[in-house]
SEKOL-334109 format. One record per residue: chain; x, y, z negated of N, C-alpha, C in turn. Coordinates in steps of 0.1 Angstrom, whole numbers. Layout:
// SEKOL-334109
 chain   n_X   n_Y   n_Z  ca_X  ca_Y  ca_Z   c_X   c_Y   c_Z
     A     X     Y     Z     X     Y     Z     X     Y     Z
...
//
This chain:
// SEKOL-334109
 chain   n_X   n_Y   n_Z  ca_X  ca_Y  ca_Z   c_X   c_Y   c_Z
     A  1073  1112 -1129  1059  1113 -1125  1056  1123 -1114
     A  1046  1120 -1106  1043  1128 -1095  1030  1136 -1099
     A  1030  1149 -1097  1018  1157 -1100  1012  1160 -1086
     A   999  1156 -1085   992  1158 -1073   981  1169 -1075
     A   981  1179 -1066   971  1189 -1067   961  1188 -1056
     A   948  1190 -1059   938  1192 -1049   928  1203 -1054
     A   922  1210 -1045   914  1221 -1050   901  1216 -1056
     A   897  1204 -1053   885  1198 -1059   887  1183 -1061
     A   885  1179 -1073   886  1164 -1076   873  1158 -1074
     A   873  1148 -1065   860  1140 -1062   862  1126 -1065
     A   851  1118 -1064   852  1104 -1066   861  1098 -1054
     A   859  1104 -1043   866  1098 -1031   881  1101 -1032
     A   886  1113 -1035   900  1115 -1035   907  1108 -1048
     A   899  1107 -1059   905  1100 -1070   907  1085 -1066
     A   898  1080 -1059   899  1066 -1055   911  1064 -1045
     A   912  1072 -1035   923  1070 -1026   936  1073 -1031
     A   937  1083 -1040   950  1086 -1047   955  1074 -1055
     A   945  1068 -1062   948  1056 -1071   953  1045 -1062
     A   946  1043 -1051   950  1032 -1042   964  1033 -1037
     A   967  1045 -1032   980  1048 -1025   991  1049 -1035
     A   990  1057 -1046  1001  1059 -1055  1002  1048 -1065
     A   991  1044 -1071   992  1034 -1082   993  1020 -1077
     A   984  1016 -1067   983  1002 -1063   994   999 -1052
     A   996  1007 -1043  1005  1004 -1032  1019  1009 -1035
     A  1021  1022 -1038  1035  1027 -1041  1039  1024 -1055
     A  1030  1022 -1064  1032  1018 -1078  1041  1028 -1085
     A  1036  1040 -1084  1043  1051 -1092  1032  1058 -1101
     A  1037  1064 -1112  1028  1072 -1120  1025  1085 -1114
     A  1013  1090 -1115  1009  1103 -1110   998  1109 -1118
     A   997  1122 -1117   987  1129 -1124   980  1137 -1114
     A   966  1137 -1114   958  1145 -1105   953  1157 -1112
     A   954  1169 -1105   950  1181 -1111   944  1190 -1101
     A   934  1198 -1106   928  1209 -1098   931  1223 -1104
     A   940  1223 -1113   944  1235 -1120   957  1241 -1113
     A   955  1251 -1106   966  1257 -1098   977  1262 -1106
     A   974  1268 -1118   984  1274 -1126   992  1263 -1132
     A   986  1252 -1137   993  1241 -1142  1003  1235 -1131
     A   998  1234 -1119  1006  1229 -1108  1018  1238 -1106
     A  1016  1251 -1106  1027  1260 -1104  1038  1259 -1115
     A  1033  1258 -1127  1042  1258 -1138  1050  1245 -1142
     A  1044  1234 -1137  1051  1221 -1140  1064  1220 -1132
     A  1074  1215 -1140  1087  1213 -1133  1089  1198 -1131
     A  1083  1193 -1120  1083  1179 -1117  1081  1177 -1102
     A  1081  1165 -1097  1078  1162 -1083  1064  1165 -1081
     A  1061  1173 -1070  1048  1177 -1067  1043  1175 -1053
     A  1030  1172 -1052  1024  1170 -1039  1010  1177 -1039
     A  1008  1185 -1029   995  1192 -1028   987  1187 -1016
     A   974  1185 -1019   964  1181 -1008   953  1191 -1008
     A   954  1201  -999   945  1212  -999   946  1219  -986
     A   942  1232  -985   941  1238  -972   954  1246  -969
     A   961  1251  -979   973  1258  -977   983  1255  -988
     A   996  1255  -985  1006  1252  -995  1006  1262 -1007
     A  1011  1257 -1018  1011  1266 -1030  1025  1272 -1032
     A  1035  1263 -1032  1049  1268 -1033  1057  1260 -1023
     A  1067  1253 -1027  1075  1245 -1018  1073  1230 -1020
     A  1062  1226 -1025  1059  1212 -1028  1057  1205 -1015
     A  1056  1191 -1015  1053  1183 -1004  1038  1186 -1001
     A  1035  1191  -990  1021  1196  -987  1014  1188  -976
     A  1002  1184  -979   994  1177  -969   981  1185  -967
     A   978  1188  -955   965  1195  -952   954  1186  -953
     A   943  1190  -960   932  1182  -962   921  1185  -952
     A   915  1174  -947   903  1175  -939   891  1174  -949
     A   879  1174  -943   867  1175  -952   862  1162  -958
     A   866  1151  -953   859  1138  -956   859  1135  -971
     A   870  1137  -978   871  1134  -992   864  1144 -1001
     A   859  1154  -995   851  1164 -1003   836  1163 -1000
     A   833  1154  -992   819  1152  -988   812  1141  -996
     A   799  1141  -995   792  1129 -1001   782  1125  -990
     A   778  1113  -990   769  1108  -980   777  1102  -968
     A   770  1097  -959   776  1090  -947   771  1097  -934
     A   781  1102  -927   777  1109  -914   787  1105  -903
     A   783  1105  -891   791  1102  -880   804  1111  -880
     A   816  1105  -879   828  1113  -879   834  1115  -865
     A   839  1126  -863   845  1129  -850   860  1124  -851
     A   863  1113  -845   876  1107  -847   883  1106  -833
     A   895  1112  -833   903  1111  -821   917  1105  -825
     A   919  1093  -820   931  1085  -824   943  1089  -815
     A   955  1091  -821   966  1095  -813   978  1087  -818
     A   989  1087  -810  1001  1079  -813  1010  1088  -822
     A  1016  1082  -832  1026  1089  -841  1036  1078  -847
     A  1048  1081  -844  1059  1072  -850  1056  1057  -847
     A  1053  1054  -834  1050  1041  -829  1038  1034  -835
     A  1030  1042  -841  1017  1036  -847  1006  1046  -843
     A   994  1043  -849   983  1051  -847   979  1060  -859
     A   973  1071  -856   968  1080  -866   955  1087  -861
     A   948  1093  -871   936  1101  -867   933  1111  -878
     A   924  1120  -876   921  1132  -884   933  1141  -884
     A   936  1146  -872   948  1155  -870   947  1167  -878
     A   959  1172  -882   959  1184  -891   969  1195  -886
     A   978  1192  -877   987  1202  -872  1001  1201  -879
     A  1010  1210  -875  1024  1210  -879  1027  1214  -894
     A  1018  1222  -900  1020  1227  -913  1021  1216  -923
     A  1014  1205  -921  1013  1194  -930  1025  1185  -929
     A  1029  1179  -940  1040  1170  -941  1039  1159  -930
     A  1027  1155  -927  1024  1146  -916  1013  1152  -908
     A  1013  1150  -895  1003  1157  -886   989  1152  -886
     A   985  1145  -897   972  1140  -898   968  1138  -913
     A   956  1138  -916   951  1137  -930   952  1122  -934
     A   963  1118  -939   966  1104  -942   956  1099  -953
     A   952  1107  -962   944  1103  -973   929  1101  -968
     A   924  1110  -960   911  1109  -955   910  1097  -945
     A   921  1095  -937   921  1084  -927   921  1071  -935
     A   929  1070  -945   930  1058  -953   917  1055  -960
     A   910  1065  -965   897  1063  -971   887  1058  -961
     A   887  1064  -949   878  1060  -939   879  1045  -936
     A   892  1040  -935   894  1026  -932   891  1017  -943
     A   896  1020  -955   895  1010  -966   881  1010  -972
     A   873  1021  -970   860  1021  -975   850  1014  -966
     A   855  1010  -954   847  1004  -943   836  1014  -939
     A   839  1027  -938   830  1037  -935   822  1034  -923
     A   828  1029  -912   822  1027  -900   811  1016  -901
     A   812  1007  -911   803   996  -912   790  1001  -918
     A   789  1013  -923   777  1018  -928   769  1026  -918
     A   776  1029  -907   770  1037  -896   762  1028  -887
     A   752  1033  -880   744  1024  -871   752  1016  -862
     A   749  1003  -861   756   994  -852   748   981  -850
     A   751   974  -839   744   962  -836   752   950  -843
     A   745   942  -850   751   931  -857   750   918  -849
     A   759   909  -852   759   896  -844   748   887  -849
     A   748   875  -844   737   865  -847   737   861  -862
     A   748   864  -869   748   861  -883   747   873  -892
     A   743   884  -886   741   897  -893   754   903  -898
     A   765   901  -890   778   906  -893   782   917  -884
     A   790   926  -890   797   937  -882   807   930  -874
     A   808   933  -861   817   926  -852   830   934  -850
     A   841   926  -849   854   932  -847   855   942  -835
     A   848   938  -824   848   946  -812   842   960  -814
     A   835   962  -824   829   975  -827   838   984  -836
     A   849   978  -841   857   985  -850   867   995  -844
     A   870  1006  -851   880  1015  -846   893  1009  -844
     A   897  1000  -853   910   993  -852   911   985  -840
     A   901   977  -836   901   969  -824   902   977  -812
     A   893   987  -811   892   996  -799   904  1004  -797
     A   912  1007  -807   924  1015  -805   937  1007  -808
     A   936   994  -808   948   985  -808   956   985  -820
     A   950   987  -832   958   986  -844   952   975  -854
     A   943   967  -849   937   957  -858   947   948  -864
     A   957   945  -857   967   935  -862   979   942  -869
     A   976   954  -874   986   961  -882   980   966  -895
     A   987   964  -907   982   969  -919   985   984  -920
     A   977   992  -913   981  1005  -910   982  1014  -923
     A   973  1012  -932   974  1019  -945   987  1017  -952
     A   992  1005  -952  1005  1002  -959  1016  1008  -951
     A  1015  1008  -938  1026  1015  -930  1026  1030  -933
     A  1014  1036  -933  1013  1050  -936  1019  1053  -950
     A  1017  1044  -960  1022  1046  -973  1037  1046  -974
     A  1043  1038  -965  1058  1038  -963  1062  1052  -959
     A  1055  1059  -951  1058  1072  -946  1058  1082  -958
     A  1047  1081  -966  1047  1089  -978  1058  1087  -987
     A  1062  1074  -989  1073  1071  -997  1086  1077  -992
     A  1088  1077  -979  1100  1083  -973  1101  1098  -976
     A  1089  1104  -974  1089  1119  -976  1091  1123  -990
     A  1085  1115  -999  1087  1118 -1014  1102  1116 -1018
     A  1108  1105 -1013  1122  1102 -1016  1131  1112 -1011
     A  1128  1117  -999  1137  1128  -993  1136  1141 -1001
     A  1124  1144 -1005  1122  1157 -1012  1125  1156 -1027
     A  1122  1144 -1033  1124  1142 -1048  1131  1129 -1050
     A  1144  1129 -1048  1152  1117 -1050  1151  1111 -1064
     A  1147  1119 -1073  1146  1113 -1087  1134  1103 -1089
     A  1125  1103 -1079  1114  1094 -1080  1119  1080 -1078
     A  1116  1071 -1087  1120  1057 -1085  1108  1048 -1081
     A  1108  1042 -1070  1098  1033 -1065  1101  1019 -1069
     A  1092  1012 -1076  1095   998 -1079  1097   989 -1066
     A  1105   979 -1067  1107   970 -1056  1096   960 -1055
     A  1089   960 -1045  1078   950 -1043  1082   938 -1036
     A  1075   927 -1038  1079   915 -1031  1067   910 -1022
     A  1070   906 -1010  1061   899 -1001  1054   887 -1008
     A  1041   885 -1006  1035   874 -1012  1026   866 -1002
     A  1027   853 -1002  1019   845  -993  1008   837 -1002
     A   996   838  -997   985   830 -1004   978   822  -993
     A   977   809  -995   969   800  -986   955   799  -993
     A   945   802  -985   931   799  -990   924   789  -981
     A   917   780  -988   911   769  -980   896   768  -985
     A   887   769  -975   873   767  -977   869   753  -976
     A   861   748  -985   856   734  -985   841   735  -981
     A   838   736  -968   824   737  -964   818   723  -964
     A   826   713  -962   821   699  -961   833   690  -966
     A   832   686  -978   843   679  -985   847   666  -978
     A   837   659  -973   839   646  -966   830   646  -954
     A   835   639  -943   827   638  -931   816   627  -933
     A   819   616  -940   809   605  -942   806   602  -956
     A   816   603  -965   814   599  -979   805   607  -987
     A   798   601  -997   790   609 -1007   779   617 -1001
     A   774   613  -989   763   620  -983   749   616  -988
     A   749   604  -994   736   599  -998   729   591  -987
     A   720   582  -990   714   573  -980   707   580  -969
     A   699   590  -972   691   597  -961   700   604  -951
     A   710   611  -956   719   618  -946   728   608  -939
     A   732   597  -945   740   587  -938   732   581  -927
     A   719   577  -930   711   571  -919   708   582  -908
     A   706   594  -912   705   605  -902   717   606  -893
     A   729   605  -899   741   605  -892   742   594  -882
     A   739   582  -886   739   570  -877   729   572  -865
     A   717   577  -868   707   579  -858   712   590  -847
     A   718   600  -852   723   610  -843   734   605  -834
     A   743   597  -840   754   591  -832   748   581  -822
     A   738   574  -825   732   564  -816   725   572  -805
     A   718   583  -808   711   591  -797   721   597  -787
     A   733   599  -792   743   605  -784   753   595  -778
     A   750   582  -781   758   571  -776   773   572  -781
     A   774   578  -792   788   581  -798   792   569  -806
     A   796   558  -799   800   546  -806   813   547  -814
     A   823   554  -809   835   556  -818   831   562  -832
     A   822   572  -832   818   578  -845   811   568  -854
     A   802   559  -847   795   549  -855   805   540  -862
     A   815   536  -854   825   527  -859   833   533  -870
     A   837   546  -868   845   553  -878   837   555  -891
     A   824   559  -890   816   561  -902   815   548  -910
     A   813   537  -902   811   524  -909   824   520  -916
     A   835   522  -910   848   518  -916   851   526  -929
     A   847   539  -928   849   548  -940   840   544  -951
     A   827   541  -948   818   538  -959   821   524  -965
     A   827   515  -957   831   502  -962   845   503  -969
     A   851   514  -970   863   516  -977   875   511  -969
     A   874   509  -956   884   503  -948   892   514  -940
     A   888   527  -941   895   538  -935   893   551  -943
     A   902   560  -942   901   572  -949   892   582  -942
     A   884   589  -950   875   599  -944   883   610  -937
     A   879   613  -924   887   622  -917   888   636  -923
     A   879   640  -931   880   653  -938   888   653  -951
     A   892   641  -955   899   640  -967   914   642  -965
     A   918   655  -965   932   659  -962   938   665  -975
     A   933   661  -986   937   668  -999   951   663 -1003
     A   954   650 -1001   967   646 -1005   978   653  -996
     A   975   655  -984   984   663  -975   986   677  -980
     A   974   683  -983   975   697  -988   984   699 -1000
     A   982   690 -1010   989   690 -1022  1004   687 -1020
     A  1007   679 -1010  1021   676 -1006  1028   688 -1001
     A  1021   696  -992  1026   708  -987  1028   718  -998
     A  1018   719 -1007  1019   728 -1018  1031   726 -1027
     A  1033   713 -1029  1045   709 -1038  1058   712 -1031
     A  1058   709 -1018  1070   711 -1010  1075   725 -1009
     A  1065   734 -1006  1069   748 -1003  1066   758 -1015
     A  1059   754 -1025  1056   762 -1037  1051   775 -1034
     A  1038   776 -1032  1031   789 -1029  1018   789 -1036
     A  1011   800 -1037   998   801 -1043   987   797 -1034
     A   977   789 -1039   966   784 -1031   953   786 -1039
     A   943   790 -1031   929   791 -1037   919   783 -1029
     A   911   775 -1035   900   768 -1028   887   774 -1031
     A   878   775 -1021   865   780 -1023   855   768 -1019
     A   847   765 -1028   837   753 -1027   823   758 -1024
     A   817   753 -1013   803   755 -1010   794   746 -1018
     A   786   752 -1026   777   744 -1035   762   747 -1033
     A   759   752 -1021   745   756 -1018   736   744 -1016
     A   723   746 -1015   714   736 -1012   715   733  -997
     A   712   720  -994   714   716  -980   705   724  -971
     A   711   728  -959   704   736  -949   711   736  -936
     A   705   743  -926   711   743  -913   725   747  -913
     A   729   757  -921   743   762  -921   750   759  -934
     A   744   751  -942   750   747  -955   749   732  -956
     A   761   725  -954   760   710  -953   770   703  -962
     A   774   709  -973   783   703  -982   776   692  -990
     A   784   685  -998   779   674 -1006   770   679 -1017
     A   761   671 -1022   752   674 -1034   761   675 -1046
     A   760   685 -1054   768   687 -1066   767   676 -1076
     A   756   668 -1075   754   656 -1084   764   645 -1081
     A   771   646 -1070   781   635 -1067   793   636 -1077
     A   795   626 -1084   806   625 -1094   820   626 -1087
     A   821   620 -1075   833   621 -1068   836   635 -1063
     A   825   642 -1059   827   656 -1055   831   665 -1067
     A   825   663 -1078   829   670 -1090   844   667 -1094
     A   847   654 -1092   861   650 -1095   871   657 -1086
     A   867   658 -1073   876   665 -1064   878   680 -1068
     A   867   686 -1072   868   700 -1076   878   702 -1088
     A   876   693 -1098   885   693 -1110   899   690 -1106
     A   901   680 -1098   915   677 -1094   922   688 -1087
     A   916   694 -1077   922   705 -1070   924   717 -1080
     A   915   718 -1089   917   729 -1099   929   727 -1108
     A   935   715 -1109   947   713 -1116   959   719 -1109
     A   958   721 -1096   969   726 -1088   967   740 -1082
     A   955   745 -1082   952   757 -1075   941   764 -1082
     A   938   777 -1078   927   784 -1083   914   780 -1075
     A   903   781 -1082   890   776 -1076   880   788 -1076
     A   873   790 -1065   863   800 -1064   851   795 -1057
     A   840   802 -1058   827   798 -1052   827   803 -1037
     A   821   795 -1029   819   798 -1015   804   800 -1013
     A   798   812 -1016   784   814 -1016   778   810 -1002
     A   767   802 -1003   761   796  -991   755   807  -982
     A   753   803  -970   746   811  -960   733   815  -965
     A   726   806  -971   712   809  -976   712   818  -988
     A   723   819  -995   723   828 -1007   726   842 -1005
     A   729   846  -992   734   859  -990   723   870  -993
     A   710   866  -991   699   875  -994   690   869 -1005
     A   696   860 -1012   688   854 -1023   696   854 -1036
     A   694   864 -1044   703   865 -1056   701   853 -1066
     A   689   848 -1067   687   836 -1076   695   824 -1071
     A   695   822 -1058   702   811 -1052   717   813 -1055
     A   722   825 -1053   736   828 -1056   740   825 -1070
     A   731   829 -1079   733   826 -1093   734   811 -1096
     A   725   803 -1090   725   789 -1092   738   783 -1087
     A   744   787 -1076   756   782 -1071   768   785 -1080
     A   768   797 -1084   779   801 -1094   779   793 -1106
     A   767   791 -1111   765   783 -1124   769   769 -1122
     A   766   763 -1110   770   749 -1107   785   748 -1108
     A   792   757 -1102   807   756 -1102   812   758 -1116
     A   807   768 -1123   811   770 -1137   809   758 -1146
     A   798   751 -1144   795   739 -1152   805   728 -1149
     A   809   726 -1137   819   716 -1133   832   719 -1139
     A   836   732 -1138   850   736 -1142   850   739 -1157
     A   839   741 -1163   838   745 -1178   845   758 -1180
     A   844   767 -1171   849   781 -1173   842   790 -1164
     A   843   803 -1166   837   813 -1158   842   813 -1144
     A   834   816 -1134   838   817 -1120   839   832 -1117
     A   851   836 -1112   853   850 -1109   857   853 -1095
     A   859   843 -1087   864   844 -1073   854   839 -1063
     A   853   846 -1052   843   841 -1042   848   845 -1027
     A   842   837 -1018   843   841 -1004   830   836  -997
     A   824   845  -990   811   842  -983   813   832  -972
     A   804   822  -972   803   812  -961   799   820  -948
     A   806   816  -937   804   823  -924   810   837  -925
     A   817   840  -935   822   854  -937   810   864  -936
     A   799   860  -941   787   868  -940   787   879  -950
     A   792   891  -946   793   902  -955   785   914  -949
     A   775   918  -957   767   929  -954   768   940  -965
     A   773   951  -961   776   962  -971   764   971  -973
     A   762   975  -985   769   972  -998   763   960 -1005
     A   752   954 -1000   744   945 -1007   751   932 -1012
     A   759   926 -1002   767   914 -1006   776   917 -1018
     A   783   927 -1018   792   930 -1029   785   934 -1042
     A   773   941 -1041   766   944 -1053   760   931 -1059
     A   756   921 -1051   752   909 -1057   763   902 -1064
     A   775   902 -1059   786   895 -1066   789   902 -1079
     A   789   915 -1079   792   923 -1091   782   920 -1102
     A   769   918 -1098   759   916 -1108   761   902 -1115
     A   769   893 -1109   771   880 -1114   785   879 -1120
     A   792   891 -1122   805   891 -1128   816   885 -1120
     A   814   885 -1107   825   881 -1098   834   893 -1097
     A   847   890 -1100   857   901 -1100   866   902 -1088
     A   866   891 -1080   875   891 -1069   869   884 -1057
     A   868   891 -1045   862   886 -1033   872   885 -1022
     A   871   874 -1014   881   871 -1004   875   870  -990
     A   864   878  -987   857   877  -975   862   887  -964
     A   871   896  -968   875   907  -960   884   903  -948
     A   877   900  -937   883   897  -925   873   894  -914
     A   877   893  -902   867   891  -891   867   877  -887
     A   855   872  -882   854   858  -877   860   858  -862
     A   858   868  -855   860   868  -840   874   873  -836
     A   882   880  -845   895   885  -842   904   883  -854
     A   917   881  -852   926   880  -863   931   895  -866
     A   936   897  -878   941   910  -881   935   915  -894
     A   935   928  -896   932   934  -909   919   943  -908
     A   908   937  -913   895   944  -911   895   958  -918
     A   902   959  -929   902   972  -936   916   979  -934
     A   924   974  -924   937   980  -921   946   980  -933
     A   945   970  -941   954   970  -953   957   955  -957
     A   969   953  -963   973   940  -967   976   940  -982
     A   969   949  -989   969   949 -1004   955   949 -1009
     A   953   942 -1020   940   941 -1026   935   955 -1031
     A   922   958 -1029   917   971 -1033   903   970 -1039
     A   900   979 -1047   886   979 -1053   876   984 -1043
     A   865   977 -1043   854   981 -1034   848   994 -1038
     A   848  1004 -1028   841  1017 -1030   827  1016 -1024
     A   817  1018 -1033   803  1018 -1028   800  1031 -1023
     A   800  1033 -1010   797  1046 -1004   783  1051 -1006
     A   773  1042 -1007   760  1046 -1009   758  1053 -1023
     A   765  1048 -1033   765  1053 -1047   776  1062 -1050
     A   786  1064 -1040   798  1072 -1042   805  1068 -1056
     A   808  1056 -1057   815  1051 -1069   825  1040 -1066
     A   836  1040 -1073   846  1029 -1072   841  1018 -1081
     A   840  1006 -1076   836   995 -1084   848   987 -1090
     A   845   978 -1098   856   969 -1104   858   957 -1095
     A   851   955 -1085   852   943 -1076   865   945 -1068
     A   874   936 -1069   887   936 -1062   885   928 -1049
     A   888   935 -1038   887   929 -1024   900   925 -1019
     A   902   912 -1015   914   907 -1011   914   903  -996
     A   921   911  -987   920   909  -973   928   897  -968
     A   922   889  -959   930   878  -952   933   883  -938
     A   944   877  -932   949   881  -919   944   873  -908
     A   940   861  -910   935   853  -899   928   840  -904
     A   919   835  -896   912   822  -899   915   813  -887
     A   918   801  -890   922   791  -879   911   790  -869
     A   898   790  -873   887   789  -864   886   801  -854
     A   891   812  -858   892   824  -850   901   821  -838
     A   912   816  -841   922   813  -830   916   803  -821
     A   910   792  -826   906   781  -818   893   784  -810
     A   883   788  -817   870   790  -811   867   803  -805
     A   872   814  -811   869   827  -805   879   832  -795
     A   892   829  -798   903   834  -790   908   824  -781
     A   903   811  -782   907   800  -773   922   798  -773
     A   929   799  -784   943   797  -785   946   782  -788
     A   954   775  -779   958   761  -782   968   760  -793
     A   969   749  -800   978   748  -811   992   751  -808
     A   997   748  -797  1011   750  -793  1014   765  -792
     A  1004   773  -791  1006   788  -790  1001   795  -803
     A   996   788  -812   990   795  -824  1000   802  -832
     A  1011   796  -835  1022   803  -843  1026   816  -837
     A  1026   817  -823  1029   829  -816  1020   841  -820
     A  1008   837  -824   998   847  -829  1000   850  -844
     A  1003   840  -851  1004   841  -866  1016   847  -871
     A  1028   844  -865  1040   849  -870  1041   864  -870
     A  1037   871  -859  1037   885  -859  1029   892  -870
     A  1018   885  -874  1010   890  -885  1018   889  -898
     A  1025   878  -900  1033   876  -912  1045   886  -912
     A  1051   889  -901  1061   899  -900  1057   913  -903
     A  1045   916  -899  1039   929  -902  1037   931  -917
     A  1032   921  -924  1030   921  -938  1044   921  -946
     A  1053   913  -941  1066   913  -948  1073   927  -947
     A  1071   934  -936  1077   947  -934  1073   957  -944
     A  1061   955  -950  1056   965  -960  1055   958  -974
     A  1060   946  -975  1060   939  -988  1046   937  -993
     A  1037   934  -984  1023   932  -988  1019   917  -991
     A  1006   914  -990  1002   900  -993   996   895  -980
     A  1002   884  -975   997   877  -963   988   865  -968
     A   976   866  -963   966   855  -967   960   849  -955
     A   960   836  -955   955   828  -944   942   821  -949
     A   933   817  -939   921   810  -942   920   798  -933
     A   920   786  -940   919   773  -933   907   765  -940
     A   904   754  -934   894   745  -939   900   731  -940
     A   895   723  -950   900   710  -952   899   701  -939
     A   889   703  -931   887   694  -920   895   698  -907
     A   902   710  -908   909   714  -896   924   710  -896
     A   928   705  -907   942   701  -908   944   686  -909
     A   934   679  -903   935   664  -903   942   658  -891
     A   946   667  -882   953   663  -870   946   653  -861
     A   932   654  -861   924   644  -854   915   652  -844
     A   911   645  -833   901   650  -824   903   665  -820
     A   893   673  -823   893   687  -819   905   694  -825
     A   910   690  -837   920   697  -844   934   690  -843
     A   936   682  -833   948   676  -830   959   686  -828
     A   970   686  -835   981   695  -834   980   707  -844
     A   969   709  -850   968   720  -859   974   718  -873
     A   976   706  -877   983   703  -889   997   708  -889
     A  1003   707  -877  1017   712  -875  1017   727  -876
     A  1006   733  -871  1005   748  -871  1004   752  -886
     A   996   745  -894   995   749  -908  1008   748  -915
     A  1016   737  -914  1028   736  -920  1038   746  -915
     A  1038   749  -902  1047   759  -896  1044   773  -901
     A  1032   776  -903  1028   789  -909  1033   790  -924
     A  1031   779  -932  1036   779  -946  1051   780  -946
     A  1058   773  -938  1072   773  -938  1078   787  -935
     A  1072   793  -925  1076   807  -921  1073   817  -932
     A  1061   816  -937  1057   826  -947  1064   824  -960
     A  1069   812  -964  1076   810  -976  1091   811  -975
     A  1096   813  -962  1110   815  -960  1116   827  -966
     A  1126   826  -974  1132   838  -981  1140   846  -971
//
């Protein structure tokens, strides 16, 4: 066991020590502020304070983990061991920066509570993040730093045994619109025809007609292919279904559709199912509750997983709403405009509510990229997409973390705008599942 000393135990340092030692490094530790106990214990020791006590592994502490409230931080990023670091501490410390404060700053999303300009969907933008501006957005920096702690502890206390962790790949798929033409109802189908006519889009009129007459497969119906890939490569998959009321940004099928319900149940036989809270529900708690209840009724079980439509995450309100409805796991943690690690981590972590200074039970699962980010924001063609994805997988494999991707059912149909992307999806899966 590792004994960790700090001169004052706070909600913040308890949180980050748990994340680093228990969740990432997976070792037993005890946290103490009793200096005599620390001196007298004959075990592996680490101190996080202003000055070393004896000859333990010593880390100089900065002030962040002993503060409350949210204030602008003076951050100067520098290079260290071919990576980035900040909150410098000097040579007396085992590492020349406060690794615990820096990790807390990143994983708590501290910067997202500070004043900033939001995008058109009320989102914090990647270009405003510390990670993007200092070139480490595509690195799970906290996991890399934890490897440094592990090396230092192993060198000083060879008796500490660290469990062997395994890299994990999880494919997540959002069902924003289960079918392009099927199950839309008479009014929406007529509206679709009228729109196509106004645009003189005769190929779409023909395609819609053939699908509705049962003579062609709906272009968004890629589920057989998805299950084929799942069976071939054997990996974990999670589906998130949009069940919101019809609106400008919420266009999935009505939940009353029996075929839609059947699709949800069928995919639930092969993968986990979560709610995809609608755009309209983000600031409407009653609407969110209705959507969760709709999915629960179809599945005949509690719904505990979620990912926000449009990745619409506003802290801390979005997460508080989920917690109030007993959602235990959220998968929204990523940027729409850039690939990489929004919280600089590839391990699930509990959401820390900075406004209330409390660790919550909501588990946040970061994803590394969304296919729409590559295509629409970064303008990456399909033949170059894997060149962007594979380095992310390699970064996560290097620290034995969790690599999570985000796709949609309509983007892997190998048709029209998404021609060639089906090959990208299987290429990603094949590389990620390669032993």
